[in-house]
Structure formats: C-alpha cells, structure tokens
DRENRO-928921 format. One record per residue: residue number from 1; chain; x, y, z of N, C-alpha, C, O in turn. Coordinates in Angstrom, 3 decimals, m for minus. Layout:
<resi NUM | chain A | npx X | npy Y | npz Z | capx X | capy Y | capz Z | cpx X | cpy Y | cpz Z | opx X | opy Y | opz Z>
...
% end
This chain:
<resi 1 | chain A | npx 120.589 | npy 63.088 | npz 149.340 | capx 121.721 | capy 62.456 | capz 148.681 | cpx 122.892 | cpy 62.443 | cpz 149.662 | opx 123.153 | opy 63.436 | opz 150.341>
<resi 2 | chain A | npx 123.576 | npy 61.338 | npz 149.731 | capx 124.709 | capy 61.208 | capz 150.643 | cpx 125.894 | cpy 62.015 | cpz 150.125 | opx 125.988 | opy 62.329 | opz 148.939>
<resi 3 | chain A | npx 126.792 | npy 62.342 | npz 151.049 | capx 127.942 | capy 63.167 | capz 150.669 | cpx 128.837 | cpy 62.452 | cpz 149.663 | opx 129.497 | opy 63.096 | opz 148.849>
<resi 4 | chain A | npx 128.860 | npy 61.112 | npz 149.717 | capx 129.676 | capy 60.374 | capz 148.756 | cpx 129.154 | cpy 60.571 | cpz 147.327 | opx 129.936 | opy 60.702 | opz 146.386>
<resi 5 | chain A | npx 127.840 | npy 60.588 | npz 147.180 | capx 127.227 | capy 60.826 | capz 145.867 | cpx 127.465 | cpy 62.244 | cpz 145.387 | opx 127.735 | opy 62.472 | opz 144.208>
<resi 6 | chain A | npx 127.363 | npy 63.201 | npz 146.308 | capx 127.620 | capy 64.597 | capz 145.943 | cpx 129.062 | cpy 64.785 | cpz 145.508 | opx 129.338 | opy 65.469 | opz 144.523>
<resi 7 | chain A | npx 129.987 | npy 64.172 | npz 146.248 | capx 131.401 | capy 64.280 | capz 145.881 | cpx 131.664 | cpy 63.670 | cpz 144.514 | opx 132.439 | opy 64.215 | opz 143.727>
<resi 8 | chain A | npx 131.027 | npy 62.549 | npz 144.229 | capx 131.182 | capy 61.913 | capz 142.922 | cpx 130.672 | cpy 62.797 | cpz 141.799 | opx 131.308 | opy 62.910 | opz 140.751>
<resi 9 | chain A | npx 129.512 | npy 63.431 | npz 142.020 | capx 128.965 | capy 64.330 | capz 141.001 | cpx 129.850 | cpy 65.555 | cpz 140.801 | opx 130.050 | opy 66.001 | opz 139.671>
<resi 10 | chain A | npx 130.377 | npy 66.096 | npz 141.887 | capx 131.284 | capy 67.245 | capz 141.770 | cpx 132.565 | cpy 66.873 | cpz 141.024 | opx 133.056 | opy 67.640 | opz 140.196>
<resi 11 | chain A | npx 133.097 | npy 65.693 | npz 141.324 | capx 134.296 | capy 65.232 | capz 140.626 | cpx 134.018 | cpy 65.046 | cpz 139.142 | opx 134.838 | opy 65.426 | opz 138.308>
<resi 12 | chain A | npx 132.884 | npy 64.472 | npz 138.807 | capx 132.500 | capy 64.290 | capz 137.403 | cpx 132.363 | cpy 65.643 | cpz 136.706 | opx 132.804 | opy 65.807 | opz 135.568>
<resi 13 | chain A | npx 131.753 | npy 66.608 | npz 137.388 | capx 131.593 | capy 67.937 | capz 136.796 | cpx 132.948 | cpy 68.594 | cpz 136.529 | opx 133.136 | opy 69.217 | opz 135.484>
<resi 14 | chain A | npx 133.879 | npy 68.462 | npz 137.452 | capx 135.214 | capy 69.043 | capz 137.269 | cpx 135.924 | cpy 68.390 | cpz 136.090 | opx 136.533 | opy 69.073 | opz 135.267>
<resi 15 | chain A | npx 135.842 | npy 67.063 | npz 136.014 | capx 136.487 | capy 66.347 | capz 134.904 | cpx 135.880 | cpy 66.789 | cpz 133.576 | opx 136.607 | opy 67.007 | opz 132.607>
<resi 16 | chain A | npx 134.563 | npy 66.922 | npz 133.520 | capx 133.919 | capy 67.365 | capz 132.277 | cpx 134.322 | cpy 68.793 | cpz 131.917 | opx 134.535 | opy 69.103 | opz 130.745>
<resi 17 | chain A | npx 134.427 | npy 69.663 | npz 132.925 | capx 134.843 | capy 71.036 | capz 132.648 | cpx 136.265 | cpy 71.118 | cpz 132.115 | opx 136.601 | opy 72.048 | opz 131.382>
<resi 18 | chain A | npx 137.092 | npy 70.165 | npz 132.474 | capx 138.473 | capy 70.161 | capz 131.986 | cpx 138.567 | cpy 69.504 | cpz 130.616 | opx 139.250 | opy 70.016 | opz 129.730>
<resi 19 | chain A | npx 137.890 | npy 68.380 | npz 130.434 | capx 138.057 | capy 67.571 | capz 129.229 | cpx 137.269 | cpy 68.114 | cpz 128.038 | opx 137.797 | opy 68.149 | opz 126.927>
<resi 20 | chain A | npx 136.028 | npy 68.534 | npz 128.242 | capx 135.183 | capy 68.953 | capz 127.115 | cpx 135.766 | cpy 70.112 | cpz 126.311 | opx 135.757 | opy 70.044 | opz 125.082>
<resi 21 | chain A | npx 136.271 | npy 71.170 | npz 126.939 | capx 136.867 | capy 72.236 | capz 126.118 | cpx 138.072 | cpy 71.754 | cpz 125.310 | opx 138.289 | opy 72.210 | opz 124.187>
<resi 22 | chain A | npx 138.853 | npy 70.839 | npz 125.875 | capx 140.005 | capy 70.332 | capz 125.133 | cpx 139.565 | cpy 69.528 | cpz 123.912 | opx 140.258 | opy 69.512 | opz 122.895>
<resi 23 | chain A | npx 138.423 | npy 68.867 | npz 124.011 | capx 137.943 | capy 68.052 | capz 122.896 | cpx 137.222 | cpy 68.871 | cpz 121.832 | opx 137.377 | opy 68.611 | opz 120.639>
<resi 24 | chain A | npx 136.438 | npy 69.855 | npz 122.252 | capx 135.547 | capy 70.532 | capz 121.310 | cpx 135.981 | cpy 71.929 | cpz 120.896 | opx 135.404 | opy 72.489 | opz 119.965>
<resi 25 | chain A | npx 136.958 | npy 72.501 | npz 121.542 | capx 137.408 | capy 73.843 | capz 121.174 | cpx 138.669 | cpy 73.702 | cpz 120.336 | opx 139.708 | opy 73.242 | opz 120.811>
<resi 26 | chain A | npx 138.554 | npy 74.106 | npz 119.088 | capx 139.719 | capy 74.071 | capz 118.204 | cpx 140.330 | cpy 75.464 | cpz 118.165 | opx 139.654 | opy 76.438 | opz 117.834>
<resi 27 | chain A | npx 141.568 | npy 75.550 | npz 118.494 | capx 142.231 | capy 76.847 | capz 118.480 | cpx 143.558 | cpy 76.760 | cpz 119.181 | opx 143.952 | opy 75.724 | opz 119.716>
<resi 28 | chain A | npx 144.223 | npy 77.873 | npz 119.159 | capx 145.531 | capy 77.933 | capz 119.794 | cpx 145.362 | cpy 78.452 | cpz 121.210 | opx 144.648 | opy 79.427 | opz 121.442>
<resi 29 | chain A | npx 146.013 | npy 77.807 | npz 122.143 | capx 145.945 | capy 78.220 | capz 123.532 | cpx 147.111 | cpy 79.147 | cpz 123.820 | opx 148.127 | opy 78.725 | opz 124.372>
<resi 30 | chain A | npx 146.965 | npy 80.399 | npz 123.449 | capx 148.016 | capy 81.379 | capz 123.684 | cpx 147.710 | cpy 82.193 | cpz 124.923 | opx 146.587 | opy 82.182 | opz 125.427>
<resi 31 | chain A | npx 148.702 | npy 82.889 | npz 125.401 | capx 148.518 | capy 83.691 | capz 126.599 | cpx 148.049 | cpy 85.094 | cpz 126.274 | opx 148.031 | opy 85.510 | opz 125.116>
<resi 32 | chain A | npx 147.676 | npy 85.805 | npz 127.304 | capx 147.210 | capy 87.183 | capz 127.147 | cpx 148.349 | cpy 88.094 | cpz 126.705 | opx 148.120 | opy 89.063 | opz 125.980>
<resi 33 | chain A | npx 149.573 | npy 87.794 | npz 127.133 | capx 150.711 | capy 88.626 | capz 126.738 | cpx 150.921 | cpy 88.588 | cpz 125.231 | opx 151.171 | opy 89.618 | opz 124.605>
<resi 34 | chain A | npx 150.819 | npy 87.394 | npz 124.652 | capx 150.997 | capy 87.268 | capz 123.200 | cpx 149.884 | cpy 87.988 | cpz 122.443 | opx 150.133 | opy 88.633 | opz 121.424>
<resi 35 | chain A | npx 148.656 | npy 87.872 | npz 122.949 | capx 147.531 | capy 88.545 | capz 122.300 | cpx 147.698 | cpy 90.062 | cpz 122.367 | opx 147.452 | opy 90.761 | opz 121.384>
<resi 36 | chain A | npx 148.117 | npy 90.567 | npz 123.525 | capx 148.312 | capy 92.010 | capz 123.682 | cpx 149.430 | cpy 92.507 | cpz 122.773 | opx 149.320 | opy 93.575 | opz 122.171>
<resi 37 | chain A | npx 150.495 | npy 91.737 | npz 122.675 | capx 151.604 | capy 92.134 | capz 121.803 | cpx 151.152 | cpy 92.213 | cpz 120.351 | opx 151.535 | opy 93.130 | opz 119.625>
<resi 38 | chain A | npx 150.348 | npy 91.262 | npz 119.937 | capx 149.837 | capy 91.288 | capz 118.561 | cpx 148.965 | cpy 92.498 | cpz 118.292 | opx 149.073 | opy 93.113 | opz 117.232>
<resi 39 | chain A | npx 148.109 | npy 92.847 | npz 119.225 | capx 147.220 | capy 94.002 | capz 119.044 | cpx 148.021 | cpy 95.303 | cpz 119.050 | opx 147.754 | opy 96.203 | opz 118.254>
<resi 40 | chain A | npx 148.998 | npy 95.402 | npz 119.945 | capx 149.830 | capy 96.616 | capz 119.982 | cpx 150.584 | cpy 96.779 | cpz 118.673 | opx 150.679 | opy 97.886 | opz 118.143>
<resi 41 | chain A | npx 151.120 | npy 95.684 | npz 118.149 | capx 151.840 | capy 95.742 | capz 116.876 | cpx 150.906 | cpy 96.160 | cpz 115.747 | opx 151.314 | opy 96.865 | opz 114.825>
<resi 42 | chain A | npx 149.650 | npy 95.722 | npz 115.822 | capx 148.665 | capy 96.084 | capz 114.811 | cpx 148.330 | cpy 97.572 | cpz 114.880 | opx 148.258 | opy 98.246 | opz 113.853>
<resi 43 | chain A | npx 148.128 | npy 98.074 | npz 116.081 | capx 147.709 | capy 99.462 | capz 116.269 | cpx 148.864 | cpy 100.436 | cpz 115.998 | opx 148.696 | opy 101.433 | opz 115.295>
<resi 44 | chain A | npx 150.026 | npy 100.135 | npz 116.562 | capx 151.192 | capy 101.031 | capz 116.422 | cpx 152.404 | cpy 100.198 | cpz 116.037 | opx 153.152 | opy 99.746 | opz 116.904>
<resi 45 | chain A | npx 152.603 | npy 99.989 | npz 114.718 | capx 153.697 | capy 99.118 | capz 114.285 | cpx 155.094 | cpy 99.620 | cpz 114.665 | opx 156.028 | opy 98.823 | opz 114.750>
<resi 46 | chain A | npx 155.249 | npy 100.920 | npz 114.894 | capx 156.572 | capy 101.452 | capz 115.229 | cpx 156.802 | cpy 101.563 | cpz 116.739 | opx 157.772 | opy 102.189 | opz 117.167>
<resi 47 | chain A | npx 155.938 | npy 100.974 | npz 117.537 | capx 156.063 | capy 101.025 | capz 119.003 | cpx 157.303 | cpy 100.270 | cpz 119.456 | opx 157.575 | opy 99.159 | opz 119.000>
<resi 48 | chain A | npx 158.044 | npy 100.888 | npz 120.354 | capx 159.226 | capy 100.265 | capz 120.944 | cpx 158.954 | cpy 100.032 | cpz 122.427 | opx 158.522 | opy 100.957 | opz 123.114>
<resi 49 | chain A | npx 159.193 | npy 98.821 | npz 122.942 | capx 158.994 | capy 98.581 | capz 124.377 | cpx 159.929 | cpy 99.451 | cpz 125.214 | opx 160.995 | opy 99.852 | opz 124.747>
<resi 50 | chain A | npx 159.529 | npy 99.739 | npz 126.442 | capx 160.323 | capy 100.571 | capz 127.331 | cpx 161.591 | cpy 99.870 | cpz 127.747 | opx 162.621 | opy 100.517 | opz 127.939>
<resi 51 | chain A | npx 161.539 | npy 98.555 | npz 127.891 | capx 162.716 | capy 97.788 | capz 128.274 | cpx 162.579 | cpy 96.366 | cpz 127.758 | opx 161.489 | opy 95.920 | opz 127.402>
<resi 52 | chain A | npx 163.671 | npy 95.681 | npz 127.726 | capx 163.706 | capy 94.279 | capz 127.297 | cpx 163.885 | cpy 93.391 | cpz 128.520 | opx 164.514 | opy 93.806 | opz 129.494>
<resi 53 | chain A | npx 163.346 | npy 92.178 | npz 128.489 | capx 163.559 | capy 91.280 | capz 129.629 | cpx 165.038 | cpy 90.943 | cpz 129.799 | opx 165.795 | opy 90.905 | opz 128.829>
<resi 54 | chain A | npx 165.432 | npy 90.701 | npz 131.041 | capx 166.827 | capy 90.358 | capz 131.305 | cpx 167.189 | cpy 89.016 | cpz 130.692 | opx 168.301 | opy 88.831 | opz 130.198>
<resi 55 | chain A | npx 166.249 | npy 88.081 | npz 130.724 | capx 166.462 | capy 86.764 | capz 130.147 | cpx 165.159 | cpy 86.249 | cpz 129.559 | opx 164.081 | opy 86.596 | opz 130.041>
<resi 56 | chain A | npx 165.245 | npy 85.445 | npz 128.551 | capx 164.065 | capy 84.863 | capz 127.921 | cpx 163.942 | cpy 83.423 | cpz 128.395 | opx 164.776 | opy 82.581 | opz 128.061>
<resi 57 | chain A | npx 162.906 | npy 83.140 | npz 129.171 | capx 162.709 | capy 81.793 | capz 129.697 | cpx 162.029 | cpy 80.913 | cpz 128.659 | opx 161.215 | opy 81.394 | opz 127.870>
<resi 58 | chain A | npx 162.359 | npy 79.626 | npz 128.656 | capx 161.647 | capy 78.705 | capz 127.762 | cpx 160.175 | cpy 78.608 | cpz 128.162 | opx 159.823 | opy 78.862 | opz 129.314>
<resi 59 | chain A | npx 159.331 | npy 78.246 | npz 127.226 | capx 157.898 | capy 78.154 | capz 127.478 | cpx 157.556 | cpy 77.187 | cpz 128.590 | opx 156.630 | opy 77.432 | opz 129.364>
<resi 60 | chain A | npx 158.302 | npy 76.074 | npz 128.681 | capx 158.031 | capy 75.094 | capz 129.731 | cpx 158.307 | cpy 75.680 | cpz 131.109 | opx 157.574 | opy 75.410 | opz 132.060>
<resi 61 | chain A | npx 159.351 | npy 76.472 | npz 131.215 | capx 159.690 | capy 77.090 | capz 132.499 | cpx 158.636 | cpy 78.113 | cpz 132.884 | opx 158.242 | opy 78.187 | opz 134.048>
<resi 62 | chain A | npx 158.177 | npy 78.901 | npz 131.923 | capx 157.119 | capy 79.864 | capz 132.202 | cpx 155.856 | cpy 79.154 | cpz 132.669 | opx 155.209 | opy 79.595 | opz 133.619>
<resi 63 | chain A | npx 155.502 | npy 78.055 | npz 132.005 | capx 154.319 | capy 77.286 | capz 132.401 | cpx 154.487 | cpy 76.719 | cpz 133.803 | opx 153.548 | opy 76.736 | opz 134.600>
<resi 64 | chain A | npx 155.693 | npy 76.212 | npz 134.108 | capx 155.950 | capy 75.655 | capz 135.430 | cpx 155.833 | cpy 76.728 | cpz 136.506 | opx 155.253 | opy 76.477 | opz 137.562>
<resi 65 | chain A | npx 156.372 | npy 77.913 | npz 136.257 | capx 156.285 | capy 78.991 | capz 137.233 | cpx 154.835 | cpy 79.448 | cpz 137.428 | opx 154.420 | opy 79.760 | opz 138.544>
<resi 66 | chain A | npx 154.073 | npy 79.485 | npz 136.335 | capx 152.659 | capy 79.850 | capz 136.436 | cpx 151.900 | cpy 78.808 | cpz 137.245 | opx 151.074 | opy 79.162 | opz 138.087>
<resi 67 | chain A | npx 152.169 | npy 77.522 | npz 137.000 | capx 151.514 | capy 76.456 | capz 137.755 | cpx 151.915 | cpy 76.504 | cpz 139.224 | opx 151.085 | opy 76.264 | opz 140.101>
<resi 68 | chain A | npx 153.173 | npy 76.809 | npz 139.498 | capx 153.642 | capy 76.929 | capz 140.879 | cpx 152.934 | cpy 78.080 | cpz 141.581 | opx 152.530 | opy 77.952 | opz 142.736>
<resi 69 | chain A | npx 152.785 | npy 79.195 | npz 140.889 | capx 152.078 | capy 80.342 | capz 141.448 | cpx 150.629 | cpy 79.972 | cpz 141.762 | opx 150.110 | opy 80.335 | opz 142.818>
<resi 70 | chain A | npx 149.978 | npy 79.256 | npz 140.854 | capx 148.593 | capy 78.829 | capz 141.081 | cpx 148.506 | cpy 77.858 | cpz 142.255 | opx 147.576 | opy 77.939 | opz 143.057>
<resi 71 | chain A | npx 149.462 | npy 76.947 | npz 142.361 | capx 149.449 | capy 75.978 | capz 143.457 | cpx 149.651 | cpy 76.664 | cpz 144.805 | opx 148.980 | opy 76.325 | opz 145.780>
<resi 72 | chain A | npx 150.562 | npy 77.614 | npz 144.865 | capx 150.791 | capy 78.347 | capz 146.115 | cpx 149.532 | cpy 79.130 | cpz 146.493 | opx 149.136 | opy 79.142 | opz 147.658>
<resi 73 | chain A | npx 148.909 | npy 79.777 | npz 145.523 | capx 147.672 | capy 80.515 | capz 145.788 | cpx 146.561 | cpy 79.595 | cpz 146.275 | opx 145.842 | opy 79.931 | opz 147.217>
<resi 74 | chain A | npx 146.416 | npy 78.435 | npz 145.638 | capx 145.389 | capy 77.475 | capz 146.070 | cpx 145.690 | cpy 76.970 | cpz 147.479 | opx 144.773 | opy 76.779 | opz 148.278>
<resi 75 | chain A | npx 146.965 | npy 76.755 | npz 147.787 | capx 147.336 | capy 76.324 | capz 149.137 | cpx 146.991 | cpy 77.362 | cpz 150.180 | opx 146.475 | opy 77.028 | opz 151.246>
<resi 76 | chain A | npx 147.272 | npy 78.623 | npz 149.883 | capx 146.961 | capy 79.700 | capz 150.829 | cpx 145.451 | cpy 79.808 | cpz 151.032 | opx 144.981 | opy 79.951 | opz 152.161>
<resi 77 | chain A | npx 144.702 | npy 79.741 | npz 149.948 | capx 143.238 | capy 79.824 | capz 150.056 | cpx 142.700 | cpy 78.630 | cpz 150.834 | opx 141.850 | opy 78.800 | opz 151.708>
<resi 78 | chain A | npx 143.182 | npy 77.420 | npz 150.532 | capx 142.733 | capy 76.225 | capz 151.243 | cpx 143.065 | cpy 76.281 | cpz 152.723 | opx 142.236 | opy 75.925 | opz 153.560>
<resi 79 | chain A | npx 144.263 | npy 76.723 | npz 153.051 | capx 144.669 | capy 76.846 | capz 154.452 | cpx 143.770 | cpy 77.849 | cpz 155.173 | opx 143.329 | opy 77.596 | opz 156.294>
<resi 80 | chain A | npx 143.498 | npy 78.978 | npz 154.535 | capx 142.665 | capy 80.011 | capz 155.156 | cpx 141.251 | cpy 79.499 | cpz 155.395 | opx 140.684 | opy 79.711 | opz 156.467>
<resi 81 | chain A | npx 140.681 | npy 78.827 | npz 154.402 | capx 139.330 | capy 78.282 | capz 154.569 | cpx 139.314 | cpy 77.240 | cpz 155.682 | opx 138.396 | opy 77.230 | opz 156.502>
<resi 82 | chain A | npx 140.316 | npy 76.365 | npz 155.724 | capx 140.392 | capy 75.362 | capz 156.779 | cpx 140.549 | cpy 75.981 | cpz 158.149 | opx 139.928 | opy 75.532 | opz 159.113>
<resi 83 | chain A | npx 141.376 | npy 77.008 | npz 158.243 | capx 141.585 | capy 77.695 | capz 159.516 | cpx 140.288 | cpy 78.329 | cpz 160.004 | opx 139.920 | opy 78.185 | opz 161.170>
<resi 84 | chain A | npx 139.595 | npy 79.033 | npz 159.106 | capx 138.344 | capy 79.677 | capz 159.492 | cpx 137.279 | cpy 78.649 | cpz 159.862 | opx 136.519 | opy 78.847 | opz 160.809>
<resi 85 | chain A | npx 137.230 | npy 77.558 | npz 159.115 | capx 136.256 | capy 76.494 | capz 159.411 | cpx 136.564 | cpy 75.862 | cpz 160.772 | opx 135.646 | opy 75.585 | opz 161.544>
<resi 86 | chain A | npx 137.828 | npy 75.634 | npz 161.068 | capx 138.215 | capy 75.081 | capz 162.366 | cpx 137.835 | cpy 76.001 | cpz 163.509 | opx 137.349 | opy 75.547 | opz 164.544>
<resi 87 | chain A | npx 138.056 | npy 77.287 | npz 163.323 | capx 137.673 | capy 78.253 | capz 164.358 | cpx 136.164 | cpy 78.251 | cpz 164.571 | opx 135.689 | opy 78.330 | opz 165.704>
<resi 88 | chain A | npx 135.414 | npy 78.161 | npz 163.471 | capx 133.957 | capy 78.141 | capz 163.546 | cpx 133.476 | cpy 76.889 | cpz 164.278 | opx 132.588 | opy 76.969 | opz 165.127>
<resi 89 | chain A | npx 134.054 | npy 75.743 | npz 163.953 | capx 133.682 | capy 74.497 | capz 164.620 | cpx 134.038 | cpy 74.538 | cpz 166.101 | opx 133.257 | opy 74.086 | opz 166.938>
<resi 90 | chain A | npx 135.208 | npy 75.074 | npz 166.429 | capx 135.629 | capy 75.189 | capz 167.816 | cpx 134.696 | cpy 76.114 | cpz 168.587 | opx 134.381 | opy 75.847 | opz 169.746>
<resi 91 | chain A | npx 134.252 | npy 77.195 | npz 167.959 | capx 133.329 | capy 78.136 | capz 168.599 | cpx 131.977 | cpy 77.459 | cpz 168.856 | opx 131.390 | opy 77.639 | opz 169.923>
<resi 92 | chain A | npx 131.485 | npy 76.687 | npz 167.891 | capx 130.229 | capy 75.964 | capz 168.077 | cpx 130.338 | cpy 74.963 | cpz 169.208 | opx 129.406 | opy 74.818 | opz 169.998>
<resi 93 | chain A | npx 131.456 | npy 74.274 | npz 169.295 | capx 131.672 | capy 73.288 | capz 170.364 | cpx 131.717 | cpy 73.972 | cpz 171.728 | opx 131.159 | opy 73.457 | opz 172.697>
<resi 94 | chain A | npx 132.373 | npy 75.124 | npz 171.812 | capx 132.429 | capy 75.882 | capz 173.067 | cpx 131.043 | cpy 76.399 | cpz 173.455 | opx 130.694 | opy 76.408 | opz 174.635>
<resi 95 | chain A | npx 130.245 | npy 76.831 | npz 172.461 | capx 128.900 | capy 77.317 | capz 172.745 | cpx 128.000 | cpy 76.191 | cpz 173.245 | opx 127.135 | opy 76.422 | opz 174.090>
<resi 96 | chain A | npx 128.194 | npy 74.967 | npz 172.730 | capx 127.379 | capy 73.829 | capz 173.160 | cpx 127.731 | cpy 73.428 | cpz 174.584 | opx 126.859 | opy 72.992 | opz 175.336>
<resi 97 | chain A | npx 128.996 | npy 73.569 | npz 174.965 | capx 129.428 | capy 73.211 | capz 176.317 | cpx 128.867 | cpy 74.173 | cpz 177.348 | opx 128.560 | opy 73.771 | opz 178.471>
<resi 98 | chain A | npx 128.728 | npy 75.449 | npz 176.976 | capx 128.261 | capy 76.475 | capz 177.915 | cpx 126.796 | cpy 76.540 | cpz 177.930 | opx 126.222 | opy 77.346 | opz 178.661>
% end
C-alpha cells in the first residue's frame, strides 16, 4: 500500500476516534477535578480545603489554557522526534559515504 493510502486511512481513523464518541456517548464531559470534589464531599461532607484559589477563571479560559498546554507538549514531542529522526538519517548518510 502506498504511503498516500496509509495516510488517508490514518486520517480516517483519527476522525472516527474523535467523532464517534461525541455521537454515541451520552453524558456530561466533566473534568477530574469536579469528579474528585464530588467524591470528597460525599465521603467527608465537613471537609474544608487547605486554601482557596486566588482567582476563579471562567471555564473557557481554563479550557484555552489546557489546550495551550497540550499544544506546547505536542510541539515539544514533535520537535524531539524530528530532531532524533534527522540525526538518525544524517548518521545513515554518513555511514553510506564511508
């Protein structure tokens, strides 16, 4: 199979992995922090947090910061993989010359 066909299949798989859960999973998409807070309140209703946040960010801002964090992480991982791949290719080219 040519690389163009493989890329098309991979793209289709990614799209299906994103779209299918949104279509077939009914539920609330809450974060782990909210779930943990609910369980703590259930277990120990009189629990008091150690400190309060300095400011309460809107949900959109929190989502944007989370997406930014993910994008920076993906960029670092992509750069590292590209750097290592380039070094590997350069080493193979040097070995072929010698």
